[in-house]
C-alpha positions in Angstrom: 66.4 -29.7 8.0 64.5 -32.3 10.0 60.9 -33.2 10.4 60.6 -31.6 13.9 62.2 -28.4 12.7 59.9 -28.4 9.6 56.9 -28.8 12.1 58.0 -26.2 14.3 57.8 -23.5 11.6 54.1 -23.8 10.9 52.7 -26.5 13.2 48.9 -26.2 12.4 49.6 -25.7 8.6 52.0 -28.7 8.8 49.5 -31.0 10.7 46.7 -30.3 8.2 48.7 -30.9 5.2 49.8 -34.2 6.4 46.1 -35.2 7.4 44.9 -34.2 4.1 47.6 -36.1 2.4 46.5 -39.4 4.1 43.0 -38.9 3.9 43.6 -38.8 0.1 45.4 -42.3 0.3 42.9 -43.9 2.6 39.7 -42.5 0.7 41.3 -43.4 -2.9 42.4 -46.9 -1.9 39.1 -47.9 0.0 36.7 -46.5 -2.2 38.0 -46.1 -5.8 41.1 -48.0 -6.5 43.4 -44.9 -6.4 41.9 -42.4 -8.5 42.9 -39.8 -5.8 45.6 -41.3 -4.1 48.0 -39.7 -6.9 47.8 -36.2 -5.3 48.9 -37.6 -1.8 52.5 -36.9 -2.4 51.8 -33.6 -4.1 50.1 -32.5 -1.0 52.7 -33.7 1.3 55.4 -32.0 -0.6 54.1 -28.5 0.3 55.6 -29.2 3.8 58.6 -31.5 3.3 61.1 -32.5 0.8 60.1 -35.5 -1.6 62.5 -38.1 -0.3 61.3 -37.3 3.1 57.6 -37.5 2.3 58.3 -41.0 0.8 59.7 -42.3 4.1 56.3 -41.0 6.0 53.9 -42.1 3.3 55.2 -45.7 2.6 54.2 -47.3 5.9 50.9 -45.5 5.8 50.2 -46.8 2.1 51.0 -50.5 3.4 48.9 -50.2 6.4 45.9 -48.9 4.2 46.7 -51.5 1.6 46.2 -54.3 4.0 42.7 -53.1 5.1 41.7 -52.3 1.6 42.7 -55.7 0.4 40.6 -57.4 2.7 37.6 -55.3 1.9 38.0 -56.1 -1.7 39.6 -59.5 -1.8 36.7 -61.1 -3.5 36.9 -58.8 -6.5 40.4 -59.4 -8.3 40.8 -59.7 -11.9 44.0 -62.2 -11.5 45.4 -62.2 -15.3 45.6 -58.4 -15.0 47.1 -58.6 -11.6 49.8 -60.9 -12.6 50.9 -58.7 -15.5 50.6 -55.5 -13.4 52.6 -56.9 -10.7 55.3 -58.5 -12.9 55.9 -55.3 -14.9 55.5 -53.0 -12.1 58.2 -54.8 -9.9 60.6 -54.7 -12.8 59.8 -50.8 -13.0 60.6 -50.4 -9.6 64.0 -52.1 -9.9 65.0 -49.6 -12.6 63.7 -46.8 -9.8 65.9 -48.1 -7.4 68.9 -47.9 -9.8 68.1 -44.6 -10.8 67.0 -43.0 -7.6 70.6 -41.6 -6.5 70.6 -39.8 -9.7 67.2 -37.9 -9.1 67.1 -34.6 -7.0 64.3 -33.5 -4.8 63.7 -30.6 -7.5 63.6 -33.2 -10.2 61.2 -35.4 -8.5 59.1 -32.5 -7.5 59.0 -31.6 -11.2 58.2 -34.9 -12.6 55.3 -35.4 -10.3 54.0 -32.0 -11.2 54.3 -32.7 -15.3 52.8 -36.2 -14.9 50.0 -35.0 -13.0 49.0 -32.1 -15.3 49.5 -34.2 -18.5 47.3 -37.0 -16.8 44.6 -34.3 -16.1 44.8 -32.6 -19.5 44.2 -36.1 -21.2 41.5 -36.8 -19.2 39.8 -33.5 -20.2 40.5 -34.3 -24.0 38.9 -37.5 -23.7 35.7 -35.9 -22.4 35.6 -33.2 -25.0 36.8 -34.9 -28.2 34.4 -38.1 -28.0 35.2 -40.7 -30.9 32.1 -42.6 -30.5 33.6 -45.7 -29.5 31.6 -48.0 -27.0 33.4 -49.2 -23.8 33.3 -52.7 -25.1 35.0 -51.7 -28.2 37.7 -49.7 -26.7 38.2 -52.8 -24.3 38.6 -55.3 -27.1 41.2 -52.8 -29.0 43.2 -52.6 -25.6 43.2 -56.5 -25.2 44.9 -56.7 -28.8 47.6 -54.3 -27.7 48.0 -55.9 -24.2 51.5 -57.1 -24.4 52.6 -53.6 -25.6 50.6 -51.5 -23.0 51.4 -53.6 -20.1 55.0 -53.4 -20.0 55.0 -49.8 -21.1 52.4 -48.4 -18.5 52.9 -50.6 -15.7 56.5 -50.5 -15.8 56.0 -46.8 -15.8 53.6 -47.2 -12.5 56.3 -49.1 -10.7 59.1 -46.4 -11.5 56.8 -43.8 -10.4 55.7 -45.6 -7.4 59.3 -46.2 -6.5 60.6 -42.6 -6.8 57.3 -40.6 -5.9 54.6 -43.0 -4.6 52.5 -41.8 -7.8 52.4 -45.1 -9.6 48.4 -45.0 -9.5 48.4 -42.8 -12.6 50.3 -45.1 -15.1 48.4 -48.0 -13.6 44.9 -46.3 -14.3 46.1 -45.4 -17.7 46.6 -49.3 -18.1 43.5 -50.6 -16.4 40.7 -48.2 -16.9 40.1 -48.7 -20.7 39.6 -52.5 -20.1 36.0 -51.5 -18.6 36.3 -54.0 -15.7 33.1 -53.9 -13.4 33.9 -51.3 -10.8 34.4 -53.8 -8.0 37.0 -55.8 -10.1 39.0 -52.4 -11.0 39.2 -51.6 -7.3 40.1 -55.1 -6.1 42.8 -55.5 -8.7 44.2 -52.2 -8.2 44.2 -52.6 -4.5 46.4 -56.0 -4.6 48.5 -54.8 -7.1 49.7 -51.6 -4.8 49.8 -53.9 -1.9 52.2 -56.1 -3.8 54.6 -53.5 -5.3 54.7 -51.4 -2.0 55.7 -54.8 -0.2 58.5 -55.2 -2.8 59.8 -51.7 -2.4 60.3 -51.9 1.6 63.8 -53.5 1.3 65.2 -51.0 -1.4 63.8 -48.1 0.7 65.7 -49.4 3.8 68.9 -49.6 1.7 68.3 -45.9 0.5 67.9 -44.9 4.0 64.3 -43.2 3.4 62.6 -44.7 6.3 64.1 -43.3 9.7 62.9 -42.9 13.1 61.8 -39.4 12.5 59.5 -40.5 9.4 58.3 -43.4 11.4 57.2 -41.3 14.3 55.0 -38.9 11.9 53.6 -42.0 10.3 52.5 -43.3 13.9 51.1 -40.1 14.4 49.2 -40.0 11.3 47.8 -43.5 12.0 44.3 -42.6 13.3 43.5 -40.6 10.0 43.3 -43.9 8.2 40.2 -45.4 9.5 38.4 -42.1 8.9 39.6 -42.1 5.3 38.7 -45.9 4.6 35.1 -45.2 6.1 34.7 -41.9 3.9 36.1 -44.2 0.9 33.6 -46.8 1.2 30.8 -44.5 1.9 31.9 -42.3 -1.3 31.9 -45.7 -3.2 28.3 -46.3 -2.4 26.9 -42.5 -3.0 29.0 -41.1 -5.5 29.1 -42.1 -9.1 32.6 -42.6 -10.7 32.0 -40.2 -13.4 31.4 -37.3 -10.8 34.4 -38.6 -8.8 36.9 -38.6 -11.5 35.8 -35.0 -12.6 36.4 -33.8 -9.4 39.5 -35.8 -8.6 41.3 -34.7 -12.0 40.4 -31.1 -11.4 42.2 -31.3 -8.0 45.1 -33.3 -9.4 45.5 -30.7 -12.2 45.5 -27.6 -9.7 48.1 -29.4 -7.2 50.3 -30.4 -10.2 50.4 -27.1 -11.7 51.3 -25.6 -8.4 54.3 -28.0 -8.0 55.4 -27.0 -11.5 55.2 -23.3 -10.7 57.3 -23.9 -7.4 60.0 -25.5 -9.3 60.0 -23.0 -12.3 
């Protein structure tokens, strides 16, 4: 079924879901370094197959990345960025090799499971406090840097390639290092710009970006400035703690719905 046929079945619902998905991306990238962006793909899957959704979202991700990198270009932790980008690109190569073996049903299930596990782990950390300070956690993570970077950044690249949900694993890697808020957002912004650029030729080879997906991407372009403005505003007005609480609750609900649909 084509995008135009999907749109014709429920035009208002289709348009609202697409707009909500792009808002999630642009708000997340401009204000919080990707905390909410992981739900953009689960949202869009409600109205189209995962592989079609990838073709629609990637051009919008790239355009948002360019804007966000400009906004946060002065706050980048270059050591972490080099490590993340290197292992992230390696993960994307693995995703390219495996892509043809993953069905839409498998992709939907994987996205749902990863989202639920991430939200549950976040809740567990809030309930079962271990008394360790942020500085102590960061020091412990640095001692395990060469174990954690290949694992989580490689997974981030793989997830980013097959489902555009690489932000989950990237945050698992970077958050414990307790960077300054601006450095966290700046580093994540440049990281995703790099891996999204790298995946373009592979997506072209897999025929994921087509005229119909580009048409919908172009139609959704005006949503990006609205989301970027809202993200910057939230960055100034809302604490990270409250935002992460809300975003993980939403992520859990959306991911659980995807798992329910697959089962």
